[in-house]
C-alpha positions, 0 to 999 in steps of 0.5 A, a space after each residue: 770219509 766224513 759224515 757230510 759225505 753220506 748223511 741225509 739232509 732232508 730229515 723227518 722230525 717230530 717235536 716234543 709235543 707231537 702225539 706219540 701215535 703220530 710219531 709211531 705212524 711216521 715210523 711205520 709208514 716211512 720204514 724208519 727205526 727212530 726219529 730226531 726230536 727237535 724244539 722250535 729252534 731246530 735244536 735236537 732235544 731227544 730221539 724217539 724210536 720203535 721200542 719207546 713208542 711200543 711201551 705200554 701201548 699194546 693191550 692184553 689179548 682179552 682171550 686170556 681172560 676166558 681162561 682165568 689169567 689175571 689182567 696185568 696192571 699197566 701204566 697208561 701209554 704216554 700221550 706225547 713224544 716228550 714223555 718217551 723220547 731218549 735223552 741225552 742224544 748221541 750226536 755227531 757233526 758233519 765233519 766226524 769221521 765215519 769210523 768214529 760214527 760206526 763206533 758210536 753206533 755200536 757202543 750205544 746200540 743205535 741204528 742212526 745218529 743225528 748230525 748237528 751243526 752249530 747247535 741245529 739239526 743238519 742231517 742224520 746218518 744211519 747204518 744203512 747209509 754207511 753200508 752203502 759206502 762199502 758195497 758200491 761197485 768197483 767200477 763206479 768207485 773207479 769212475 768217480 776217482 778218475 773224475 776227481 783226479 782230473 783236477 790234479 795233474 790230469 787223468 793221464 797223470 794217474 793210473 787207477 785200479 779198484 779191486 774190492 774197494 782197495 785203490 791202487 794208483 800208479 803215480 807217473 810223476 814224483 810230487 809228494 804234495 800232489 800225491 798227498 792231495 790225491 790220497 785225501 781226494 781218493 780216501 774221501 770217495 765212498 766205497 774206498 777201503 784203502 789206497 796204495 801208491 806205486 811209481 811207474 816202472 822205468 823202461 829197460 835201458 832208461 
């Protein structure tokens, strides 16, 4: 599967000059962990997350002063996103394989990755998006596969069964070209973990 198959295209973004408090409010209200930061031309210039927006922003509890605890010297919190955002940004394209996306997320310890096409933000893909692809019910995956295979030899040509995301296909024909097309179509279906082909048993005496 590719990024384009699971990414969100209606992305909430902020600009470098967006007040940090407004960005924090968006994260809290929308339940996001990070927001892409884009310039006036739609290019991704950074990412701002919960950790960056919390830094130096919470005041020390004044009750500590009653017990003689010293006040810690701290920097003034950043006023705009540009001063706290992370850059350079880890990005992918709509055609990036989801396996590579998952590896990038783990390598860089991020929960979401902006999707860039021709230098502009095209969407965003999150860990939750990818988790959805591996938790789809088998019957839903099977129904989608049957619909896709209707374009290649008709639904009667292929016998399909999905168990735990693994797809077993009985090929009633013997066309290597069509089998390759089917393999590509099926592997691009959300929820598919593996594909196995078998040929239809030959009747006794045949």
